C-alpha positions, 0 to 999 in steps of 0.5 A: 488512506489513498495518498499514503498509499501511493507514496508510501510504498517502496516508494513505488508498487509491485506486481505479480499475477496468475489466472484461471484454469477454466477459460470460457471461449465461445461458450465452451470451457476448456481445461487447462494441460499442465504437462510440459507447459510453461507460464509466464507471470506479467508482473508489473510494478512502479519500483524502479529496476534496483531498488529493494522491492525489485531486488526481492521480486527477482529473488522471489522469481528465481525461487518460484522458477527453481521450485517449478523446475522452470515451469513458471517464470516472471516477466517484470515491467518495472519502473511504471512503464505499465502506467498508475495502479488504475492502468494495471488494474484495467491491463490485469482484468483484460490479461495484458498482465497477470499481476502487481504489487499495490498500495492501499489505493489499488487494493481498495480500487479492486476491494474498497473495503480493504481501506479499512487498514488505512484509516487516519489515526487508527493504529498505535503500536506495531503489535496492533497492526500485526494483530489486526493483519493476522486476524483480518487475513482469511476475511480479505483473502477470500474477498480478493478471490471473490473479486477475481484475485489472489492475495500472495501476501500483505506488504505494507509501506509502513508508518505515515507521518507529517513533513511540514515547513513548520511544526505541527504540534496540534490541529490548529498548528496544522490548520495554518498550513498549506496541506497536500491531499491525494487527489481522490482520496476519502480517507484523508479528506474526511480526516481533514474535514474533521479537523476543519483543515483545507487541503490541496488535493493534486496528484502524487506527481505534482507534489515536489514542483508545488512544494517548490513554489510554495503551494504546499508546505506540509505533506505526510508520507512513510520516511522512504517515501518522503527521501526517495521522492524527494520531498525532504529536501523542501521541508524543515520538520517530521513529526513523530505523530503518525498519521496512519498505517499505509498498507500494500500487497500483491495480488495475481488473477485467479484467472492465471493462478488457476493456469498452474498445477496445484504443485506449483500453486502451492510453490508459489504462495509458499515462496511469495510468503517467504520473500514477501515477508523478507521484504516487510522488514527490509522496508521497515529498516529502510523506512528506519535508515531514512529517517537518519539520513533526512536528519543528517541532511537537516530534517528536524525530528519534531516532539510529540504533540501534547496529549491533549493534542493527540486526542483531537487528532485521534477523535478526528479519525473516529470521525471520518472512519464513522462517515466512511461507513457503508461507503467504502467498508461495513460496519460490522467489519469497523467493529471486527478491526477495532475489536481486534485493535483493543485486544493488543496495546 
């Protein structure tokens, strides 16, 4: 879900990149020299210094530098100084940056079909998520490489919930709210249309002020996102109903990656797998802690809606995903995803 992606996340994004071993200059292909060359990976992220995101990325950088004998290092541009995800992608394409950590929205700018992982009301359990990501990892790794990027690892933002001024026990109750929708997000737009909900489309940066002025009274986010962005201070309830699961990942440009020797590529992949895996587990723990903090500050965790109402929410998700076939992803990819979903309860 577009929005989910932006909000959710360790509150911000991350970045990292590398590039092609062969560079076309003046019509000539020039092969790189590995020798004593040093490669600096310019890595942009929305996450601020001091955040869990950046702490883990610094650990990743230190281990890569150590594992390559100082031949590969990182230069971080934290806190959004390189712009939003679209800005970062543009800079990666022209070589000003080499990589980044993205929400599903950013990943979808590069490879639209990856948004199948962000579909509203798709997943129900952690087991389903793990199975789908595991089974589709090879497919998406190949597809990103075809687009000129190397997927170093997934870093999902986590489960997304409604945060609202009033409880939302039903689709009808949601219709009576003033809900936010991340501007331009086709996934949430289609789900809301299926429920006959009229959202207020805004950028993420406009949400807090809109909650303060009353333009909005309902938003959706990961717990960590709602806490970090201070949205929880303007609402009363957090739904147990989960709107979706927000994905995210770290990409580097193939161009920069291929400047590295095979040995150093191996180090980068292995260190990234370990550190990003640790970050995923840390994010889940921080989402759980965020719920505790918000409850201590007055946010009420509302009961799960009746089963009949949950079915209505999930039906809206089904309608949305069918409408997005052929626009964001193929029918074959959707059916494959659903088949992996059904393998696990």
